[in-house]
PAMILUM-854959 format. One record per residue (C-alpha): residue in one letter; x, y, z. Coordinates in steps of 0.5 Angstrom, whole numbers, plus 500, padded with zeros to 3 digits. Example, Ala and Ser with C-alpha at 12.3 -4.5 7.8 and 13.67 -1.06 7.14 Angstrom:
BEGIN
A525491516/S527498514/
END
This chain:
BEGIN
M505551519/S505548526/P502542529/V495543531/Q494543539/F488539542/S486542549/P483536554/V476536553/S472536560/S466533558/P464527552/C463529545/L461525539/L466526533/S461524527/Y467524522/V475526520/L478529514/M485526513/F489530508/F495526504/D500526499/R500519497/S495512497/V493510504/T490504507/I485504512/Y484498517/T478497522/G483494527/I489496531/G496494527/Y493494520/T488488521/G480487521/S478489514/G481495510/F480499504/F485503500/V485510498/P489512492/Y492518491/S490522486/P492530485/S484532484/F483528490/T487530497/C482529502/T477523505/A471524510/L472517514/L465516518/A468515526/G465512532/G471507532/S470504526/Y478505524/K484504528/S490504523/F492506517/R499506512/F502508507/A504505501/G512507499/L517510502/I515515508/E520520506/D519520499/S512518496/T514519489/A521514489/P520509485/T518503490/L513497490/S510496496/F509488498/Y503485502/T502478505/E495478504/T490480498/Q487488499/F493490502/M492487508/G498483513/Q505485513/Q508490508/T515490505/V517496502/I523496496/A526501492/T532497489/N532490485/Q530485489/S533477487/N531473492/I524475495/V522470501/N516473503/R509471501/I506476496/A499476495/S498483493/V502489491/Y502497489/K506501486/T509508487/G514513483/S514513476/E519507474/S517501471/W518494474/S518487472/L516481477/Y519474476/L517468478/Q524465479/P530467484/N535472481/Y530474475/G530467473/G525465467/S520470464/A517476467/V510474469/F508482469/C511489468/V508494472/S508501469/T502504472/D501507478/A495501478/V494497484/L495489484/D493483487/V497477485/A491473483/S490478477/L496476474/G494469474/V499467479/A498464487/P500468493/G507466494/D510465486/I513471485/Q521471488/S524476485/A523483482/R527489479/Q527495476/G525496468/C521492464/
END
C-alpha cells in the first residue's frame, strides 16, 4: 500500500477525530515529547483501531517494544508511572540497570524475571509472564528498586 498524499488546504477545517490503526500497544500523550497526561492503548488482535478526539489534545505517541518487530521479546522500562518519562527498551538480559524504573511493559511471548540487586542477585521480585502492563508499585517495590532483569522465570 502506498502512503497517503495530502494536498495543502487553502481554508481552515475542523478535525473532529483521528483513527489510528496499529499492530502494537501505544501510549498517547497530551504534550510534545511524551509529556503531559497520557493513556495507554493495549494491542489486541480484535482491537486494532482507536478513535481519538482531536482539537489539539494529543501531541505525541510512542510504541512499547522494538520499532522493527512488535513481537520480539522485550521489556520497556519507564522512569515515571503510567508509561511516562524516559523509555528504555531491552531485548537481552541486563545485569545492571541504572535508570529509575517506575513502570514496565512486556512484549513478545518470553517471560522475564526482575531482580532487586545487580547481577540477578537475591530472589526475583516478579516473573513477568503475560502481556500485562505493570507499575512497579503493584509489585510491592518502590520506583528505582529494580536493578537487573533477564529472560526466563
